[in-house]
N, C-alpha and C positions, 0 to 999 in steps of 0.2 A: 286353364284347360286342368279338366276334374283329377281332383284324388284317386288314384288306384287300391283297392282295399280286396283283402283275403279273399271276399264273398265275390267278387265279381268273378276271383280265378276260382273257385268253388265252386261256379256254375261248368266251370272245364275239365276240371281235375277235382270233384267228388273229394278225395283223401287227403287230411292233411296233409300227412307223412310224407306221401306223393308226392305233394303239391311242394314242400319246402325241399325235397331234393331234387325234382327237378326244375324251380327258380334258381338252384343253385349252382346243378350245375352249370346253365343254360348263364348265367350272371358268370360265371367263370370262365367259358369262352369267349361273351365280350367284350371281356375284363383282358384278354388274352389278344384280341385284335379281331372277333370274327362279325360280319356286317349285323347289324341289328336290323331283321322283320319289318321294323316297323318305324317309322318317325318320333325321333326319340334325343333329344339334350341331358336327358338323367342320366343319372348313375349306371354304372349296371344292374346293379338291384332291381331297379326299379322301371326301367326297362326290360328286364326278364319275367316282372310281373307281370307288365301292360301288353306283351308280348301273346303271355298266357292267356289274360283274359283277351285280345284279338280274339284268339284262337290258331293263332300263326306257330306257337308251341305246343306241345301239350305234352301226354305221358311218354313219348315216344322219345327221351330226351333220357327216360333212364334208361330204354334198351343201348343208346351209348353211351354209357357208364362200364370204362374198361375195370375190371376187377372178375 
């Protein structure tokens, strides 16, 4: 399987700061037991980035953050 890069994710979320926030929030969700939206046997952080690169998760992750 090909490696995931930040450049792949920047196509979906062009702002690096928002990309990091969205990936972090999604990785935490995955580590708490949420179902991945893609097939992956990687750790939650890599799976979150793969989901973003595939377009399955986007900037809407930031609207779900409580606070």
